[in-house]
All heavy atoms as a GROMACS GRO file, in nm:
protein
  548
    1SER      N    1   0.151   0.814  -1.302
    1SER     CA    2   0.210   0.682  -1.313
    1SER      C    3   0.357   0.688  -1.276
    1SER      O    4   0.427   0.779  -1.314
    1SER     CB    5   0.193   0.631  -1.456
    1SER     OG    6   0.256   0.507  -1.469
    2GLY      N    7   0.402   0.592  -1.196
    2GLY     CA    8   0.542   0.584  -1.158
    2GLY      C    9   0.583   0.672  -1.041
    2GLY      O   10   0.700   0.675  -1.009
    3SER      N   11   0.487   0.742  -0.981
    3SER     CA   12   0.520   0.828  -0.866
    3SER      C   13   0.529   0.743  -0.738
    3SER      O   14   0.444   0.658  -0.715
    3SER     CB   15   0.414   0.935  -0.847
    3SER     OG   16   0.413   1.025  -0.956
    4PRO      N   17   0.630   0.770  -0.655
    4PRO     CA   18   0.638   0.698  -0.528
    4PRO      C   19   0.519   0.730  -0.438
    4PRO      O   20   0.471   0.844  -0.437
    4PRO     CB   21   0.768   0.749  -0.466
    4PRO     CG   22   0.846   0.809  -0.579
    4PRO     CD   23   0.744   0.859  -0.677
    5VAL      N   24   0.472   0.631  -0.363
    5VAL     CA   25   0.367   0.652  -0.264
    5VAL      C   26   0.419   0.606  -0.128
    5VAL      O   27   0.510   0.525  -0.119
    5VAL     CB   28   0.236   0.576  -0.299
    5VAL    CG1   29   0.172   0.632  -0.424
    5VAL    CG2   30   0.261   0.428  -0.313
    6PHE      N   31   0.357   0.660  -0.023
    6PHE     CA   32   0.398   0.626   0.113
    6PHE      C   33   0.275   0.574   0.186
    6PHE      O   34   0.164   0.617   0.160
    6PHE     CB   35   0.451   0.751   0.185
    6PHE     CG   36   0.562   0.818   0.109
    6PHE    CD1   37   0.533   0.923   0.023
    6PHE    CD2   38   0.692   0.773   0.120
    6PHE    CE1   39   0.634   0.985  -0.050
    6PHE    CE2   40   0.793   0.835   0.047
    6PHE     CZ   41   0.764   0.940  -0.037
    7GLY      N   42   0.294   0.478   0.275
    7GLY     CA   43   0.182   0.422   0.347
    7GLY      C   44   0.228   0.349   0.470
    7GLY      O   45   0.346   0.354   0.506
    8LYS      N   46   0.131   0.282   0.533
    8LYS     CA   47   0.164   0.206   0.653
    8LYS      C   48   0.078   0.083   0.660
    8LYS      O   49  -0.035   0.079   0.610
    8LYS     CB   50   0.147   0.290   0.778
    8LYS     CG   51   0.006   0.338   0.800
    8LYS     CD   52  -0.003   0.426   0.923
    8LYS     CE   53  -0.145   0.483   0.936
    8LYS     NZ   54  -0.158   0.571   1.050
    9ILE      N   55   0.132  -0.020   0.722
    9ILE     CA   56   0.056  -0.143   0.748
    9ILE      C   57  -0.032  -0.114   0.869
    9ILE      O   58   0.016  -0.066   0.973
    9ILE     CB   59   0.150  -0.261   0.775
    9ILE    CG1   60   0.227  -0.294   0.646
    9ILE    CG2   61   0.072  -0.384   0.823
    9ILE    CD1   62   0.334  -0.399   0.665
   10THR      N   63  -0.162  -0.139   0.857
   10THR     CA   64  -0.257  -0.105   0.964
   10THR      C   65  -0.306  -0.227   1.041
   10THR      O   66  -0.378  -0.212   1.139
   10THR     CB   67  -0.377  -0.027   0.908
   10THR    OG1   68  -0.439  -0.104   0.806
   10THR    CG2   69  -0.331   0.107   0.851
   11GLY      N   70  -0.270  -0.347   0.998
   11GLY     CA   71  -0.312  -0.467   1.069
   11GLY      C   72  -0.266  -0.592   0.997
   11GLY      O   73  -0.222  -0.587   0.882
   12PHE      N   74  -0.276  -0.706   1.067
   12PHE     CA   75  -0.238  -0.835   1.010
   12PHE      C   76  -0.353  -0.934   1.022
   12PHE      O   77  -0.435  -0.922   1.113
   12PHE     CB   78  -0.115  -0.893   1.084
   12PHE     CG   79   0.009  -0.814   1.061
   12PHE    CD1   80   0.047  -0.711   1.147
   12PHE    CD2   81   0.090  -0.842   0.953
   12PHE    CE1   82   0.160  -0.638   1.124
   12PHE    CE2   83   0.205  -0.768   0.930
   12PHE     CZ   84   0.240  -0.666   1.016
   13THR      N   85  -0.360  -1.031   0.931
   13THR     CA   86  -0.460  -1.135   0.936
   13THR      C   87  -0.398  -1.266   0.980
   13THR      O   88  -0.276  -1.283   0.970
   13THR     CB   89  -0.529  -1.156   0.798
   13THR    OG1   90  -0.432  -1.213   0.708
   13THR    CG2   91  -0.581  -1.026   0.739
   14SER      N   92  -0.482  -1.359   1.025
   14SER     CA   93  -0.430  -1.489   1.069
   14SER      C   94  -0.373  -1.568   0.953
   14SER      O   95  -0.292  -1.658   0.974
   14SER     CB   96  -0.541  -1.568   1.139
   14SER     OG   97  -0.650  -1.589   1.050
   15ALA      N   98  -0.413  -1.538   0.830
   15ALA     CA   99  -0.361  -1.610   0.712
   15ALA      C  100  -0.229  -1.555   0.664
   15ALA      O  101  -0.177  -1.598   0.563
   15ALA     CB  102  -0.465  -1.603   0.600
   16GLY      N  103  -0.173  -1.456   0.734
   16GLY     CA  104  -0.044  -1.400   0.695
   16GLY      C  105  -0.056  -1.280   0.604
   16GLY      O  106   0.046  -1.226   0.559
   17GLY      N  107  -0.177  -1.234   0.577
   17GLY     CA  108  -0.194  -1.113   0.495
   17GLY      C  109  -0.190  -0.990   0.587
   17GLY      O  110  -0.169  -1.001   0.708
   18PHE      N  111  -0.209  -0.873   0.527
   18PHE     CA  112  -0.209  -0.751   0.605
   18PHE      C  113  -0.296  -0.648   0.536
   18PHE      O  114  -0.331  -0.659   0.420
   18PHE     CB  115  -0.067  -0.698   0.625
   18PHE     CG  116   0.006  -0.665   0.497
   18PHE    CD1  117   0.009  -0.537   0.448
   18PHE    CD2  118   0.073  -0.764   0.427
   18PHE    CE1  119   0.077  -0.506   0.331
   18PHE    CE2  120   0.143  -0.737   0.310
   18PHE     CZ  121   0.143  -0.607   0.261
   19SER      N  122  -0.334  -0.543   0.611
   19SER     CA  123  -0.407  -0.431   0.553
   19SER      C  124  -0.313  -0.311   0.546
   19SER      O  125  -0.223  -0.296   0.628
   19SER     CB  126  -0.534  -0.401   0.631
   19SER     OG  127  -0.505  -0.369   0.764
   20LEU      N  128  -0.333  -0.229   0.446
   20LEU     CA  129  -0.241  -0.121   0.415
   20LEU      C  130  -0.323   0.004   0.380
   20LEU      O  131  -0.425  -0.005   0.316
   20LEU     CB  132  -0.158  -0.166   0.293
   20LEU     CG  133  -0.059  -0.072   0.232
   20LEU    CD1  134   0.059  -0.050   0.328
   20LEU    CD2  135  -0.006  -0.131   0.102
   21GLU      N  136  -0.277   0.120   0.426
   21GLU     CA  137  -0.337   0.247   0.381
   21GLU      C  138  -0.226   0.342   0.338
   21GLU      O  139  -0.114   0.334   0.386
   21GLU     CB  140  -0.427   0.308   0.487
   21GLU     CG  141  -0.360   0.355   0.611
   21GLU     CD  142  -0.457   0.408   0.714
   21GLU    OE1  143  -0.560   0.342   0.738
   21GLU    OE2  144  -0.428   0.514   0.771
   22LEU      N  145  -0.260   0.429   0.243
   22LEU     CA  146  -0.162   0.524   0.191
   22LEU      C  147  -0.172   0.655   0.265
   22LEU      O  148  -0.278   0.697   0.307
   22LEU     CB  149  -0.186   0.545   0.041
   22LEU     CG  150  -0.176   0.419  -0.045
   22LEU    CD1  151  -0.197   0.455  -0.192
   22LEU    CD2  152  -0.047   0.347  -0.025
   23SER      N  153  -0.057   0.724   0.278
   23SER     CA  154  -0.055   0.852   0.350
   23SER      C  155   0.009   0.964   0.269
   23SER      O  156  -0.001   1.081   0.307
   23SER     CB  157   0.022   0.836   0.481
   23SER     OG  158   0.155   0.792   0.456
   24GLY      N  159   0.074   0.931   0.158
   24GLY     CA  160   0.137   1.037   0.079
   24GLY      C  161   0.169   0.993  -0.062
   24GLY      O  162   0.180   0.875  -0.091
   25LEU      N  163   0.180   1.090  -0.150
   25LEU     CA  164   0.211   1.069  -0.292
   25LEU      C  165   0.313   1.173  -0.331
   25LEU      O  166   0.295   1.291  -0.306
   25LEU     CB  167   0.083   1.084  -0.376
   25LEU     CG  168   0.097   1.085  -0.526
   25LEU    CD1  169   0.145   0.950  -0.577
   25LEU    CD2  170  -0.035   1.122  -0.590
   26GLN      N  171   0.424   1.129  -0.389
   26GLN     CA  172   0.528   1.222  -0.431
   26GLN      C  173   0.501   1.266  -0.574
   26GLN      O  174   0.490   1.183  -0.666
   26GLN     CB  175   0.667   1.161  -0.422
   26GLN     CG  176   0.777   1.259  -0.450
   26GLN     CD  177   0.913   1.207  -0.414
   26GLN    OE1  178   0.924   1.120  -0.328
   26GLN    NE2  179   1.015   1.259  -0.479
   27ILE      N  180   0.491   1.398  -0.592
   27ILE     CA  181   0.473   1.456  -0.726
   27ILE      C  182   0.591   1.550  -0.748
   27ILE      O  183   0.607   1.649  -0.678
   27ILE     CB  184   0.339   1.533  -0.735
   27ILE    CG1  185   0.224   1.437  -0.710
   27ILE    CG2  186   0.328   1.599  -0.871
   27ILE    CD1  187   0.088   1.503  -0.703
   28GLY      N  188   0.674   1.514  -0.843
   28GLY     CA  189   0.797   1.588  -0.864
   28GLY      C  190   0.886   1.570  -0.743
   28GLY      O  191   0.913   1.457  -0.701
   29GLU      N  192   0.927   1.679  -0.680
   29GLU     CA  193   1.013   1.672  -0.562
   29GLU      C  194   0.935   1.692  -0.432
   29GLU      O  195   0.995   1.700  -0.325
   29GLU     CB  196   1.126   1.772  -0.573
   29GLU     CG  197   1.219   1.743  -0.690
   29GLU     CD  198   1.333   1.842  -0.698
   29GLU    OE1  199   1.353   1.921  -0.604
   29GLU    OE2  200   1.401   1.841  -0.801
   30THR      N  201   0.802   1.703  -0.441
   30THR     CA  202   0.720   1.733  -0.324
   30THR      C  203   0.631   1.616  -0.290
   30THR      O  204   0.559   1.563  -0.375
   30THR     CB  205   0.634   1.856  -0.352
   30THR    OG1  206   0.716   1.964  -0.392
   30THR    CG2  207   0.555   1.897  -0.229
   31ALA      N  208   0.630   1.578  -0.163
   31ALA     CA  209   0.538   1.474  -0.114
   31ALA      C  210   0.408   1.542  -0.069
   31ALA      O  211   0.411   1.635   0.010
   31ALA     CB  212   0.599   1.397   0.001
   32GLN      N  213   0.296   1.496  -0.123
   32GLN     CA  214   0.163   1.551  -0.090
   32GLN      C  215   0.090   1.453  -0.001
   32GLN      O  216   0.086   1.332  -0.030
   32GLN     CB  217   0.083   1.574  -0.219
   32GLN     CG  218   0.146   1.665  -0.317
   32GLN     CD  219   0.146   1.809  -0.268
   32GLN    OE1  220   0.054   1.853  -0.202
   32GLN    NE2  221   0.250   1.881  -0.303
   33PRO      N  222   0.030   1.499   0.110
   33PRO     CA  223  -0.047   1.407   0.196
   33PRO      C  224  -0.176   1.362   0.128
   33PRO      O  225  -0.239   1.441   0.056
   33PRO     CB  226  -0.074   1.490   0.320
   33PRO     CG  227  -0.067   1.632   0.276
   33PRO     CD  228   0.031   1.636   0.162
   34ILE      N  229  -0.213   1.237   0.147
   34ILE     CA  230  -0.341   1.182   0.100
   34ILE      C  231  -0.401   1.098   0.213
   34ILE      O  232  -0.329   1.052   0.300
   34ILE     CB  233  -0.328   1.100  -0.030
   34ILE    CG1  234  -0.231   0.981  -0.008
   34ILE    CG2  235  -0.285   1.184  -0.148
   34ILE    CD1  236  -0.223   0.887  -0.128
   35VAL      N  237  -0.531   1.081   0.208
   35VAL     CA  238  -0.602   0.999   0.306
   35VAL      C  239  -0.681   0.894   0.228
   35VAL      O  240  -0.766   0.928   0.149
   35VAL     CB  241  -0.697   1.083   0.394
   35VAL    CG1  242  -0.768   0.994   0.493
   35VAL    CG2  243  -0.619   1.192   0.465
   36THR      N  244  -0.649   0.766   0.253
   36THR     CA  245  -0.719   0.656   0.183
   36THR      C  246  -0.780   0.561   0.284
   36THR      O  247  -0.743   0.560   0.401
   36THR     CB  248  -0.622   0.575   0.094
   36THR    OG1  249  -0.533   0.500   0.178
   36THR    CG2  250  -0.545   0.662  -0.003
   37GLY      N  251  -0.872   0.479   0.234
   37GLY     CA  252  -0.920   0.366   0.312
   37GLY      C  253  -0.814   0.257   0.309
   37GLY      O  254  -0.717   0.265   0.234
   38SER      N  255  -0.832   0.155   0.388
   38SER     CA  256  -0.736   0.045   0.392
   38SER      C  257  -0.761  -0.054   0.280
   38SER      O  258  -0.874  -0.082   0.245
   38SER     CB  259  -0.745  -0.030   0.525
   38SER     OG  260  -0.700   0.048   0.630
   39GLN      N  261  -0.654  -0.105   0.222
   39GLN     CA  262  -0.660  -0.218   0.129
   39GLN      C  263  -0.648  -0.341   0.217
   39GLN      O  264  -0.547  -0.359   0.286
   39GLN     CB  265  -0.544  -0.210   0.029
   39GLN     CG  266  -0.526  -0.332  -0.056
   39GLN     CD  267  -0.633  -0.349  -0.158
   39GLN    OE1  268  -0.687  -0.254  -0.212
   39GLN    NE2  269  -0.670  -0.472  -0.186
   40GLN      N  270  -0.751  -0.424   0.222
   40GLN     CA  271  -0.754  -0.538   0.314
   40GLN      C  272  -0.690  -0.663   0.256
   40GLN      O  273  -0.697  -0.686   0.136
   40GLN     CB  274  -0.899  -0.569   0.351
   40GLN     CG  275  -0.970  -0.454   0.420
   40GLN     CD  276  -0.916  -0.426   0.558
   40GLN    OE1  277  -0.877  -0.518   0.631
   40GLN    NE2  278  -0.910  -0.299   0.596
   41SER      N  279  -0.635  -0.746   0.342
   41SER     CA  280  -0.586  -0.879   0.312
   41SER      C  281  -0.490  -0.883   0.195
   41SER      O  282  -0.504  -0.962   0.103
   41SER     CB  283  -0.704  -0.974   0.287
   41SER     OG  284  -0.782  -0.983   0.403
   42VAL      N  285  -0.392  -0.795   0.197
   42VAL     CA  286  -0.286  -0.798   0.096
   42VAL      C  287  -0.193  -0.911   0.134
   42VAL      O  288  -0.163  -0.932   0.251
   42VAL     CB  289  -0.210  -0.663   0.097
   42VAL    CG1  290  -0.094  -0.668  -0.002
   42VAL    CG2  291  -0.304  -0.549   0.063
   43GLY      N  292  -0.145  -0.987   0.036
   43GLY     CA  293  -0.057  -1.100   0.066
   43GLY      C  294  -0.138  -1.218   0.117
   43GLY      O  295  -0.258  -1.222   0.108
   44GLY      N  296  -0.072  -1.315   0.173
   44GLY     CA  297  -0.141  -1.434   0.226
   44GLY      C  298  -0.042  -1.540   0.262
   44GLY      O  299   0.078  -1.523   0.247
   45ALA      N  300  -0.094  -1.651   0.309
   45ALA     CA  301  -0.008  -1.757   0.362
   45ALA      C  302   0.083  -1.818   0.256
   45ALA      O  303   0.199  -1.842   0.281
   45ALA     CB  304  -0.092  -1.863   0.429
   46GLY      N  305   0.030  -1.848   0.138
   46GLY     CA  306   0.111  -1.910   0.036
   46GLY      C  307   0.162  -2.046   0.076
   46GLY      O  308   0.113  -2.108   0.169
   47SER      N  309   0.266  -2.093   0.006
   47SER     CA  310   0.326  -2.222   0.042
   47SER      C  311   0.472  -2.220   0.003
   47SER      O  312   0.519  -2.128  -0.060
   47SER     CB  313   0.254  -2.334  -0.035
   47SER     OG  314   0.267  -2.315  -0.174
   48GLY      N  315   0.544  -2.322   0.044
   48GLY     CA  316   0.686  -2.331   0.013
   48GLY      C  317   0.771  -2.256   0.111
   48GLY      O  318   0.724  -2.208   0.215
   49PRO      N  319   0.901  -2.240   0.082
   49PRO     CA  320   0.994  -2.179   0.175
   49PRO      C  321   0.959  -2.037   0.216
   49PRO      O  322   0.992  -1.994   0.324
   49PRO     CB  323   1.128  -2.184   0.102
   49PRO     CG  324   1.111  -2.281  -0.007
   49PRO     CD  325   0.964  -2.286  -0.040
   50ALA      N  326   0.894  -1.960   0.128
   50ALA     CA  327   0.862  -1.821   0.159
   50ALA      C  328   0.742  -1.807   0.250
   50ALA      O  329   0.717  -1.702   0.304
   50ALA     CB  330   0.839  -1.742   0.031
   51ALA      N  331   0.664  -1.912   0.269
   51ALA     CA  332   0.539  -1.904   0.347
   51ALA      C  333   0.558  -1.852   0.488
   51ALA      O  334   0.476  -1.774   0.535
   51ALA     CB  335   0.470  -2.040   0.349
   52PRO      N  336   0.664  -1.890   0.563
   52PRO     CA  337   0.678  -1.836   0.698
   52PRO      C  338   0.718  -1.688   0.704
   52PRO      O  339   0.706  -1.626   0.808
   52PRO     CB  340   0.790  -1.920   0.762
   52PRO     CG  341   0.801  -2.041   0.676
   52PRO     CD  342   0.765  -1.997   0.539
   53ALA      N  343   0.763  -1.632   0.593
   53ALA     CA  344   0.807  -1.493   0.593
   53ALA      C  345   0.687  -1.401   0.609
   53ALA      O  346   0.576  -1.435   0.572
   53ALA     CB  347   0.878  -1.462   0.459
   54PRO      N  348   0.707  -1.280   0.669
   54PRO     CA  349   0.597  -1.184   0.680
   54PRO      C  350   0.538  -1.152   0.543
   54PRO      O  351   0.608  -1.152   0.442
   54PRO     CB  352   0.664  -1.061   0.740
   54PRO     CG  353   0.787  -1.112   0.807
   54PRO     CD  354   0.831  -1.230   0.724
   55ALA      N  355   0.407  -1.127   0.538
   55ALA     CA  356   0.339  -1.102   0.410
   55ALA      C  357   0.401  -0.984   0.337
   55ALA      O  358   0.409  -0.984   0.215
   55ALA     CB  359   0.191  -1.078   0.434
   56ALA      N  360   0.445  -0.883   0.408
   56ALA     CA  361   0.503  -0.765   0.345
   56ALA      C  362   0.627  -0.803   0.262
   56ALA      O  363   0.659  -0.739   0.163
   56ALA     CB  364   0.539  -0.660   0.448
   57ASP      N  365   0.698  -0.908   0.303
   57ASP     CA  366   0.814  -0.952   0.229
   57ASP      C  367   0.779  -1.027   0.102
   57ASP      O  368   0.862  -1.047   0.018
   57ASP     CB  369   0.902  -1.042   0.318
   57ASP     CG  370   0.967  -0.968   0.432
   57ASP    OD1  371   0.972  -0.842   0.425
   57ASP    OD2  372   1.010  -1.033   0.527
   58ARG      N  373   0.653  -1.072   0.089
   58ARG     CA  374   0.613  -1.150  -0.027
   58ARG      C  375   0.532  -1.072  -0.130
   58ARG      O  376   0.497  -1.127  -0.233
   58ARG     CB  377   0.532  -1.273   0.019
   58ARG     CG  378   0.614  -1.370   0.098
   58ARG     CD  379   0.540  -1.502   0.121
   58ARG     NE  380   0.406  -1.486   0.171
   58ARG     CZ  381   0.372  -1.477   0.299
   58ARG    NH1  382   0.467  -1.479   0.391
   58ARG    NH2  383   0.247  -1.466   0.335
   59LEU      N  384   0.499  -0.947  -0.103
   59LEU     CA  385   0.423  -0.868  -0.200
   59LEU      C  386   0.516  -0.827  -0.312
   59LEU      O  387   0.616  -0.759  -0.292
   59LEU     CB  388   0.366  -0.743  -0.129
   59LEU     CG  389   0.275  -0.657  -0.211
   59LEU    CD1  390   0.151  -0.736  -0.254
   59LEU    CD2  391   0.233  -0.535  -0.135
   60ALA      N  392   0.487  -0.875  -0.432
   60ALA     CA  393   0.575  -0.852  -0.547
   60ALA      C  394   0.572  -0.706  -0.590
   60ALA      O  395   0.469  -0.641  -0.589
   60ALA     CB  396   0.532  -0.941  -0.662
   61SER      N  397   0.689  -0.658  -0.629
   61SER     CA  398   0.697  -0.523  -0.685
   61SER      C  399   0.609  -0.515  -0.808
   61SER      O  400   0.602  -0.607  -0.888
   61SER     CB  401   0.844  -0.496  -0.724
   61SER     OG  402   0.854  -0.372  -0.787
   62GLY      N  403   0.537  -0.406  -0.821
   62GLY     CA  404   0.448  -0.388  -0.937
   62GLY      C  405   0.308  -0.445  -0.914
   62GLY      O  406   0.225  -0.440  -1.004
   63THR      N  407   0.280  -0.501  -0.796
   63THR     CA  408   0.147  -0.555  -0.767
   63THR      C  409   0.046  -0.441  -0.769
   63THR      O  410   0.066  -0.337  -0.706
   63THR     CB  411   0.143  -0.624  -0.629
   63THR    OG1  412   0.237  -0.732  -0.630
   63THR    CG2  413   0.005  -0.678  -0.596
   64LEU      N  414  -0.064  -0.458  -0.841
   64LEU     CA  415  -0.168  -0.356  -0.849
   64LEU      C  416  -0.254  -0.361  -0.725
   64LEU      O  417  -0.311  -0.464  -0.689
   64LEU     CB  418  -0.256  -0.379  -0.973
   64LEU     CG  419  -0.374  -0.283  -0.989
   64LEU    CD1  420  -0.324  -0.140  -1.006
   64LEU    CD2  421  -0.459  -0.326  -1.106
   65LEU      N  422  -0.262  -0.248  -0.655
   65LEU     CA  423  -0.348  -0.232  -0.538
   65LEU      C  424  -0.436  -0.110  -0.563
   65LEU      O  425  -0.388  -0.009  -0.613
   65LEU     CB  426  -0.266  -0.209  -0.412
   65LEU     CG  427  -0.166  -0.318  -0.375
   65LEU    CD1  428  -0.082  -0.273  -0.255
   65LEU    CD2  429  -0.236  -0.447  -0.344
   66GLU      N  430  -0.563  -0.119  -0.531
   66GLU     CA  431  -0.654  -0.007  -0.551
   66GLU      C  432  -0.697   0.048  -0.416
   66GLU      O  433  -0.730  -0.028  -0.325
   66GLU     CB  434  -0.775  -0.051  -0.630
   66GLU     CG  435  -0.741  -0.093  -0.772
   66GLU     CD  436  -0.861  -0.131  -0.855
   66GLU    OE1  437  -0.976  -0.112  -0.808
   66GLU    OE2  438  -0.841  -0.179  -0.966
   67PHE      N  439  -0.698   0.182  -0.405
   67PHE     CA  440  -0.737   0.251  -0.282
   67PHE      C  441  -0.842   0.353  -0.315
   67PHE      O  442  -0.845   0.409  -0.425
   67PHE     CB  443  -0.615   0.321  -0.220
   67PHE     CG  444  -0.509   0.228  -0.169
   67PHE    CD1  445  -0.413   0.178  -0.254
   67PHE    CD2  446  -0.509   0.187  -0.037
   67PHE    CE1  447  -0.315   0.090  -0.208
   67PHE    CE2  448  -0.413   0.100   0.010
   67PHE     CZ  449  -0.316   0.052  -0.076
   68ARG      N  450  -0.929   0.382  -0.218
   68ARG     CA  451  -1.030   0.484  -0.235
   68ARG      C  452  -0.990   0.606  -0.151
   68ARG      O  453  -0.962   0.593  -0.032
   68ARG     CB  454  -1.166   0.434  -0.188
   68ARG     CG  455  -1.278   0.535  -0.205
   68ARG     CD  456  -1.411   0.476  -0.165
   68ARG     NE  457  -1.443   0.355  -0.241
   68ARG     CZ  458  -1.513   0.355  -0.354
   68ARG    NH1  459  -1.559   0.466  -0.404
   68ARG    NH2  460  -1.537   0.240  -0.415
   69LEU      N  461  -0.983   0.723  -0.216
   69LEU     CA  462  -0.952   0.846  -0.143
   69LEU      C  463  -1.068   0.879  -0.050
   69LEU      O  464  -1.184   0.875  -0.091
   69LEU     CB  465  -0.930   0.963  -0.239
   69LEU     CG  466  -0.800   0.959  -0.320
   69LEU    CD1  467  -0.798   1.072  -0.424
   69LEU    CD2  468  -0.679   0.971  -0.230
   70LEU      N  469  -1.039   0.913   0.074
   70LEU     CA  470  -1.141   0.951   0.171
   70LEU      C  471  -1.156   1.102   0.184
   70LEU      O  472  -1.251   1.149   0.244
   70LEU     CB  473  -1.109   0.891   0.309
   70LEU     CG  474  -1.106   0.737   0.313
   70LEU    CD1  475  -1.073   0.691   0.454
   70LEU    CD2  476  -1.238   0.678   0.265
   71GLN      N  477  -1.059   1.177   0.129
   71GLN     CA  478  -1.067   1.322   0.126
   71GLN      C  479  -1.024   1.368  -0.012
   71GLN      O  480  -0.942   1.302  -0.078
   71GLN     CB  481  -0.973   1.384   0.230
   71GLN     CG  482  -1.015   1.355   0.373
   71GLN     CD  483  -0.918   1.419   0.473
   71GLN    OE1  484  -0.818   1.480   0.436
   71GLN    NE2  485  -0.951   1.403   0.601
   72PRO      N  486  -1.078   1.481  -0.059
   72PRO     CA  487  -1.036   1.530  -0.191
   72PRO      C  488  -0.886   1.553  -0.196
   72PRO      O  489  -0.822   1.587  -0.096
   72PRO     CB  490  -1.112   1.666  -0.203
   72PRO     CG  491  -1.224   1.655  -0.105
   72PRO     CD  492  -1.176   1.568   0.006
   73PHE      N  493  -0.831   1.536  -0.314
   73PHE     CA  494  -0.687   1.553  -0.335
   73PHE      C  495  -0.668   1.638  -0.460
   73PHE      O  496  -0.711   1.601  -0.569
   73PHE     CB  497  -0.619   1.417  -0.351
   73PHE     CG  498  -0.474   1.425  -0.384
   73PHE    CD1  499  -0.382   1.466  -0.288
   73PHE    CD2  500  -0.427   1.392  -0.509
   73PHE    CE1  501  -0.248   1.476  -0.318
   73PHE    CE2  502  -0.291   1.398  -0.539
   73PHE     CZ  503  -0.202   1.440  -0.443
   74ASP      N  504  -0.610   1.757  -0.444
   74ASP     CA  505  -0.585   1.848  -0.557
   74ASP      C  506  -0.441   1.830  -0.603
   74ASP      O  507  -0.347   1.836  -0.523
   74ASP     CB  508  -0.606   1.994  -0.514
   74ASP     CG  509  -0.750   2.025  -0.485
   74ASP    OD1  510  -0.838   1.968  -0.552
   74ASP    OD2  511  -0.774   2.108  -0.395
   75VAL      N  512  -0.424   1.811  -0.731
   75VAL     CA  513  -0.292   1.798  -0.791
   75VAL      C  514  -0.257   1.932  -0.854
   75VAL      O  515  -0.329   1.981  -0.940
   75VAL     CB  516  -0.288   1.686  -0.898
   75VAL    CG1  517  -0.151   1.681  -0.964
   75VAL    CG2  518  -0.325   1.553  -0.838
   76ARG      N  519  -0.147   1.988  -0.808
   76ARG     CA  520  -0.103   2.119  -0.862
   76ARG      C  521   0.032   2.097  -0.928
   76ARG      O  522   0.130   2.063  -0.864
   76ARG     CB  523  -0.092   2.221  -0.749
   76ARG     CG  524  -0.227   2.253  -0.690
   76ARG     CD  525  -0.219   2.370  -0.593
   76ARG     NE  526  -0.352   2.402  -0.549
   76ARG     CZ  527  -0.399   2.372  -0.428
   76ARG    NH1  528  -0.323   2.308  -0.343
   76ARG    NH2  529  -0.522   2.404  -0.394
   77LEU      N  530   0.035   2.115  -1.059
   77LEU     CA  531   0.156   2.099  -1.137
   77LEU      C  532   0.206   2.237  -1.182
   77LEU      O  533   0.126   2.325  -1.210
   77LEU     CB  534   0.135   2.010  -1.257
   77LEU     CG  535   0.083   1.868  -1.226
   77LEU    CD1  536   0.052   1.794  -1.355
   77LEU    CD2  537   0.185   1.792  -1.144
   78ARG      N  538   0.335   2.251  -1.190
   78ARG     CA  539   0.391   2.378  -1.236
   78ARG      C  540   0.406   2.377  -1.386
   78ARG      O  541   0.428   2.285  -1.450
   78ARG     CB  542   0.526   2.404  -1.172
   78ARG     CG  543   0.515   2.425  -1.028
   78ARG     CD  544   0.649   2.458  -0.971
   78ARG     NE  545   0.637   2.453  -0.825
   78ARG     CZ  546   0.735   2.458  -0.744
   78ARG    NH1  547   0.859   2.468  -0.789
   78ARG    NH2  548   0.718   2.454  -0.616
   0.00000   0.00000   0.00000
């Protein structure tokens, strides 16, 4: 919990959402590579002044997103 993760946007939807996949997880001072499936249709068109902004700008900090690991991931702690 609370570990930084790294990822990339893999596509956009016509409704202003996007798909995202994760590529790394930082444990302590070391970034570990991970392979996940894409989280589809994150964000969306919404309404009001923020609606024209890219979906990535509207995803609130702390938003829960679930990903499925596509390859095993071993956690090694010292």
